[in-house]
VOGU-3710 file (C-alpha; in Angstrom, 3 decimals, decimal comma):
1> mksitlisif> -24,361/34,002/29,979  -22,307/33,022/27,128  -21,778/36,476/26,286  -20,723/37,334/29,731  -18,084/34,547/29,752  -16,539/35,869/26,336  -16,425/39,272/27,835  -14,404/37,892/30,832  -12,152/35,901/28,776  -11,444/38,861/26,597
11> iiaasltfaq> -10,664/41,091/29,689  -8,300/38,516/31,102  -6,703/38,132/27,822  -6,389/42,001/27,453  -4,885/42,160/30,903  -2,400/39,679/30,265  -1,311/41,227/27,150  -0,946/44,626/28,750  1,077/42,989/31,567  3,230/41,285/29,100
21> qkyneasnyi> 3,732/44,518/27,323  4,781/46,272/30,526  7,094/43,388/31,501  8,724/43,723/28,126  9,051/47,530/28,388  10,546/46,996/31,893  13,031/44,555/30,206  13,951/46,978/27,453  14,822/49,631/30,252  17,035/46,937/31,834
31> qnkqydkala> 18,710/46,142/28,741  19,305/50,007/28,205  20,560/50,137/31,767  17,528/52,608/32,486  17,094/50,964/35,715  15,127/53,399/37,612  12,551/53,400/34,960  12,362/49,551/35,202  12,112/49,902/38,894  9,171/52,413/38,733
41> iaqdylkhds> 7,244/49,931/36,676  7,808/47,243/39,149  6,690/49,508/42,073  3,515/50,563/40,165  2,728/46,909/39,678  3,371/46,359/43,353  1,039/49,100/44,131  -1,565/47,574/42,225  -1,430/44,190/43,807  0,477/42,711/40,685
51> sdiaikilvd> 2,978/41,001/43,023  4,097/38,198/40,530  5,046/40,583/37,525  6,745/42,965/39,971  8,804/40,159/41,394  9,847/39,187/37,773  11,074/42,511/36,999  12,887/42,967/40,358  14,718/39,577/39,969  15,902/40,694/36,707
61> lttndannpr> 16,955/43,806/38,310  18,971/42,136/40,984  21,152/40,402/38,287  21,681/43,663/36,333  21,556/46,455/39,165  22,772/44,304/42,114  24,186/47,461/44,173  20,825/49,177/44,278  19,450/48,874/47,774  16,103/50,021/46,515
71> vyetlgdayy> 15,771/47,029/44,312  16,166/44,580/47,048  13,849/46,758/49,370  11,026/46,601/46,749  11,491/42,954/46,293  11,344/42,417/50,007  8,094/44,454/49,986  6,607/42,158/47,382  7,454/39,058/49,238  6,217/40,784/52,518
81> kmgvmelsis> 2,811/41,466/50,490  2,539/37,930/49,418  3,365/36,737/52,887  6,502/35,057/52,263  8,354/36,494/55,104  11,648/34,318/54,997  12,393/35,702/51,465  11,068/39,205/52,390  13,862/39,418/55,378  16,480/38,070/53,199
91> dyekaeslds> 15,909/40,770/50,825  15,398/43,580/53,146  18,691/42,450/54,744  20,566/42,584/51,542  19,214/46,137/51,045  20,437/46,800/54,625  23,943/45,734/53,821  23,921/48,233/50,937  22,255/51,062/52,981  23,083/50,446/56,597
101> lnaplkfkta> 21,956/53,837/57,939  18,382/53,626/56,442  16,066/53,487/59,493  12,826/52,955/57,644  14,469/49,994/55,887  15,379/48,572/58,955  11,992/49,084/60,287  10,633/47,087/57,420  13,030/44,112/58,521  11,730/44,430/61,885
111> kalekqqsyt> 8,092/44,238/60,888  8,914/41,165/58,774  10,766/39,488/61,564  7,789/40,293/63,899  5,471/38,684/61,293  7,603/35,748/61,062  7,256/35,479/65,119  10,990/36,089/65,459  10,202/38,410/68,235  13,419/38,834/69,914
121> daankylqvl> 15,207/39,657/66,653  12,309/42,050/65,645  12,860/43,824/69,170  16,582/44,153/68,536  15,896/45,637/65,003  13,480/48,217/66,437  16,320/49,190/68,794  18,553/49,569/65,859  16,176/51,797/64,154  15,870/54,078/67,162
131> aldstyapay> 19,585/54,075/67,620  19,689/55,615/63,916  16,787/57,766/64,441  15,446/58,503/68,036  12,384/60,408/66,715  11,042/57,507/64,251  7,684/57,280/65,999  6,482/53,885/64,375  9,396/52,132/65,971  8,532/53,145/69,499
141> yslgtllyya> 5,028/52,087/68,821  5,866/48,738/67,287  8,525/47,918/69,909  6,276/48,964/72,789  3,401/46,864/71,416  5,512/43,850/70,907  6,799/44,268/74,540  3,265/44,615/75,788  2,068/41,375/74,229  5,272/39,774/75,688
151> kqypnasyyl> 4,149/40,939/79,228  7,179/43,045/79,505  5,143/45,866/81,033  8,027/48,229/82,262  9,790/48,287/78,899  6,479/48,378/77,123  5,378/51,480/78,916  8,589/53,164/78,410  8,574/52,977/74,642  4,846/53,605/74,350
161> tkyikldpkk> 4,948/56,798/76,331  7,794/57,869/74,148  5,539/57,157/71,122  2,799/59,256/72,607  4,926/62,279/72,818  5,786/62,016/68,932  2,476/60,952/67,648  -0,472/61,381/70,237  -3,105/60,076/67,784  -2,983/56,177/68,035
171> ydayffaars> -5,331/54,823/70,575  -3,642/51,344/71,210  -0,584/53,299/72,385  -2,682/55,013/75,109  -4,508/51,928/76,350  -1,321/49,614/76,102  0,726/52,204/77,975  -1,776/52,954/80,686  -2,466/49,239/81,303  1,182/48,320/81,403
181> lflmsnfana> 1,745/50,948/83,856  -1,390/49,722/86,027  -0,158/46,284/85,632  3,104/47,283/87,215  1,324/49,115/89,912  2,563/52,362/88,823  -0,975/53,705/89,367  -0,495/57,420/89,448  1,268/57,325/85,954  -1,185/54,895/84,735
191> aevsqeglkv> -4,083/57,479/85,679  -2,179/60,123/83,978  -1,722/58,325/80,636  -5,265/57,247/80,896  -6,575/60,872/81,272  -4,284/62,029/78,503  -5,910/59,509/76,231  -9,187/60,405/77,082  -8,421/63,810/75,878  -8,016/62,447/72,482
201> fpndvklekl> -10,600/59,719/72,707  -13,376/61,227/74,817  -15,598/58,782/76,674  -13,821/55,659/75,766  -14,972/53,232/78,428  -11,659/51,051/78,562  -9,554/54,146/79,331  -12,260/55,600/81,736  -12,024/51,953/83,532  -8,346/52,156/83,570
211> eemsltfsnk> -8,569/55,814/84,905  -11,077/54,828/87,685  -8,962/51,890/88,817  -5,740/53,843/88,772  -7,080/56,681/90,755  -8,420/54,266/93,408  -5,070/52,457/93,786  -3,237/55,699/93,906  -5,552/56,648/96,782  -7,077/59,626/94,838
221> fseaaamini> -10,654/58,517/96,254  -12,539/61,483/95,641  -11,426/61,401/92,003  -12,196/57,846/91,571  -15,509/57,976/93,278  -16,699/60,488/91,082  -16,375/58,083/88,135  -18,309/55,239/89,680  -21,449/56,249/87,844  -19,672/56,816/84,576
231> vpdsmftgne> -17,926/53,708/83,873  -20,776/51,010/83,023  -20,685/47,829/85,350  -20,393/45,800/82,412  -16,809/46,839/82,175  -15,770/45,587/85,498  -15,360/41,853/86,890  -16,612/41,120/90,509  -13,043/40,574/91,567  -12,135/44,121/90,092
241> ysqmgqqfky> -14,933/45,606/92,096  -13,761/43,653/95,213  -10,237/44,864/94,976  -11,380/48,317/94,436  -13,720/48,119/97,327  -10,954/46,849/99,637  -8,712/49,680/98,443  -11,509/52,205/99,574  -11,867/50,414/102,932  -7,977/50,675/103,537
251> ghqdsvaiil> -8,546/54,264/102,742  -11,437/54,624/105,505  -13,822/55,392/102,689  -16,464/52,959/103,929  -19,529/54,329/102,182  -18,002/53,978/98,907  -16,173/50,549/99,817  -19,722/49,199/100,409  -21,125/50,272/97,014  -18,247/48,718/95,316
261> mgkaiakdps> -18,343/45,462/97,216  -22,163/45,336/96,771  -21,410/45,505/92,924  -18,753/42,700/93,218  -21,270/40,374/94,746  -23,786/41,334/92,079  -21,443/40,667/89,330  -20,020/37,495/91,207  -22,183/35,644/93,667  -19,219/33,610/94,765
271> laelnqeian> -17,823/36,576/96,365  -20,622/36,291/99,071  -18,000/36,525/101,734  -17,761/40,287/100,981  -21,100/40,521/102,813  -19,407/40,045/106,168  -16,879/42,768/105,283  -19,798/45,149/104,330  -21,579/44,229/107,580  -18,454/45,028/109,578
281> mylssgkyds> -18,236/48,420/108,129  -21,796/49,052/109,054  -20,804/47,733/112,614  -17,927/49,917/112,973  -19,772/52,948/111,850  -22,904/52,309/114,252  -25,368/51,402/111,621  -26,404/48,253/113,499  -29,784/47,183/111,697  -27,803/47,593/108,241
291> aivyynkril> -24,884/45,453/109,734  -27,339/42,751/110,944  -28,928/42,573/107,282  -25,458/41,781/105,813  -24,440/39,180/108,521  -27,903/37,483/107,671  -26,673/37,411/103,996  -23,326/36,056/104,908  -24,851/33,209/107,015  -27,351/32,529/104,290
301> sdtssvssyv> -24,533/31,800/101,940  -22,167/30,141/104,415  -24,271/28,532/107,405  -20,764/27,700/109,186  -19,641/31,286/109,644  -19,226/31,430/113,329  -17,824/35,042/113,202  -20,905/36,359/111,652  -23,162/35,139/114,287  -20,876/36,704/117,028
311> nkslcylqlq> -20,697/40,095/115,104  -24,428/40,003/114,535  -24,871/39,255/118,273  -22,835/42,536/118,998  -25,149/44,476/116,912  -28,053/43,275/118,830  -26,136/44,061/122,031  -25,727/47,685/120,895  -29,511/47,774/120,151  -30,099/46,229/123,698
321> nfdsakvalq> -31,801/43,114/122,092  -30,396/40,679/124,322  -32,618/37,829/123,523  -31,557/38,072/119,878  -27,765/38,462/121,057  -28,085/35,422/123,073  -29,686/33,205/120,093  -26,939/34,421/117,611  -24,035/33,376/120,218  -25,843/30,087/120,925
331> kalvikddyk> -26,121/29,435/117,229  -22,143/30,159/116,869  -21,455/27,670/119,679  -23,591/25,104/117,960  -21,227/25,138/115,083  -17,964/25,518/117,184  -18,561/24,916/120,783  -15,264/26,085/122,207  -15,161/29,297/120,080  -13,792/31,765/122,814
341> paliwlartd> -15,300/35,018/121,533  -18,736/33,452/121,298  -18,235/32,063/124,895  -16,932/35,438/126,268  -19,963/37,386/124,678  -22,391/34,787/125,732  -21,085/35,134/129,392  -21,343/39,122/129,170  -24,959/38,781/127,544  -25,989/36,627/130,507
351> qymknnddaa> -24,875/39,392/132,848  -26,658/42,167/130,973  -29,842/39,845/131,147  -29,096/39,164/134,942  -28,555/35,587/134,329  -25,543/35,242/136,505  -26,108/31,517/136,889  -25,878/31,031/133,247  -23,072/33,545/132,940  -21,183/31,238/135,654
361> dvynkilkld> -21,620/28,196/133,689  -20,093/29,841/130,602  -17,213/31,406/132,523  -16,435/27,991/134,168  -16,457/26,339/130,689  -13,848/29,036/129,543  -11,471/28,270/132,665  -11,818/24,724/131,957  -10,718/25,207/128,194  -7,942/27,397/129,334
371> egkedsnkve> -6,667/25,034/132,008  -2,884/25,063/131,756  -2,791/27,556/129,078  -3,813/30,527/131,412  -0,836/32,671/130,505  -1,535/32,608/126,964  -5,282/33,476/127,405  -4,912/36,172/130,393  -7,628/38,509/129,448  -10,456/35,942/129,451
381> vseaygffgy> -9,086/34,198/132,425  -8,937/37,303/134,392  -12,526/38,234/133,312  -13,834/34,864/134,446  -12,104/35,331/137,992  -13,238/38,761/138,132  -16,755/37,730/137,494  -16,646/34,918/140,256  -14,997/37,635/142,604  -17,657/40,162/142,045
391> tnlvkkkyke> -20,528/37,841/142,409  -19,075/36,319/145,558  -18,647/39,755/147,031  -22,332/40,797/146,195  -23,352/37,195/147,949  -21,031/38,403/150,811  -18,947/35,260/150,574  -15,871/37,367/151,171  -13,404/34,485/151,421  -14,358/33,276/147,912
401> aieslksain> -14,395/36,643/146,524  -10,913/37,346/147,726  -9,474/34,178/146,244  -11,133/34,767/142,889  -10,040/38,514/142,892  -6,429/37,548/143,499  -6,704/35,255/140,712  -8,069/37,756/138,406  -5,234/40,435/139,426  -2,676/37,622/138,975
411> yspdnaqyhl> -3,671/37,656/135,180  -4,561/41,351/134,970  -2,401/43,171/137,504  -3,275/46,723/136,221  -7,085/46,256/136,346  -8,100/48,938/138,918  -11,681/47,523/139,166  -10,386/44,133/140,458  -8,193/45,907/143,007  -11,068/47,765/144,366
421> wlaqayafag> -13,565/44,927/144,666  -10,633/42,929/146,345  -10,080/46,086/148,539  -13,851/45,939/149,436  -13,761/42,328/150,093  -10,889/42,676/152,569  -12,786/45,505/154,360  -15,822/43,655/154,567  -13,998/40,594/155,873  -12,299/42,789/158,627
431> nkveaakeyk> -8,703/43,108/157,090  -8,236/46,438/157,080  -4,487/46,254/156,427  -4,997/44,418/153,342  -7,974/46,483/152,368  -5,812/49,732/152,657  -3,050/48,270/150,668  -5,644/47,380/147,776  -7,334/50,809/147,772  -3,938/52,364/147,612
441> qvlsidpnna> -3,020/50,127/144,618  -6,350/51,419/142,965  -5,182/55,036/143,252  -1,635/54,285/141,919  -3,459/53,038/138,694  -6,549/55,482/139,014  -5,446/58,558/140,877  -8,885/60,060/140,854  -10,915/57,026/141,928  -13,431/58,317/144,382
451> dakrglklls> -14,328/54,876/145,699  -11,098/54,083/146,675  -10,526/57,568/148,276  -13,855/56,887/150,141  -12,814/53,428/151,248  -9,378/54,668/152,598  -11,169/57,458/154,566  -13,466/55,060/155,861  -10,664/52,769/157,198  -9,148/55,775/159,076
461> l> -12,151/56,138/160,984
//
């Protein structure tokens, strides 16, 4: 151990002696006005991480070779290397004052300003570099990156895409440019930059993710769909899958939308409301059994989802499972007893089941709820009156049928069926004149209505 310590001391002493000799050599060069040779020694020391000695030589040079911009630039390099940005910037600016057209020198100043977190000054300095040399690629990259982190995405994308054209080998330039374009909703160009990046950095999952999302939001659905099994699920958040699913849905690409929304729920169970959207897509495409599965999932996560119960009942109605449809509607009304869609469909379901008395109770409730608001709820009010008109017509209660059907027509004047029933009620009540008027009204709405033509013919006999 003692011998090792002695060797270490010897090495340190030898290094210090050598350093002193080189410093003395540089000092001699300065005294002899051989400033370039002294500068070369300082630069060599700086290259080999001996900043202290380099600075000593350079300070001496600033006194003796005060108009040499390379001296101040090298001194700035030394302070930059040591992390003393304030002194580094001061010396770079002194060098700039002596060499104002030196673009690489201005770039160094900009980097030091950025390191010092003087971001606005740094950005302005990068712009000065580009004003001097519009092909200076590092300035485009540094300025674009600075603007990206400042969330100035339009400017960031502009400078980064310029950089890529000059030097297409830096990964961050592609990623930052593509993401900036994506965040400013320029999806077509975001996809293009992502694809260019993937030519240089194939199979990079971050660029692939950006490409898939950009293609989705630029409505290039077939290309985006082809990437669903390429990009790992781990790259996406539940919200991202949800947003893409919505975009595919708006593009009428329901099969892919269902897959993406399913992935969204798997990633983030708090997005369980998407189960209803999946169910609605299955309902609209006629896949009623699948729709019921997802309405049940939605109900499981939110037992107060009235619309899920109603839509589930519609699936059962299409499957002609009237009992299950009625149960679903009754559960909806337990949650909200004045929910009109549930009431309307319950009344219709009771009619399908030939439960006219139950249907009448529901229609009466609808009319009571709409009392004084009939003009705002014409469709459901006319339907209720139409039901009572028809059932009274069947029961041969023609007077009551006529009154109900006139009310139905008042709220739905272009409904040919209501006019036809009213014509039949008048005919059976012996009022041929009014019956004829109503039959003719049916034909004005539906010229090919065979029942109205037949009714008129019978009246003429």
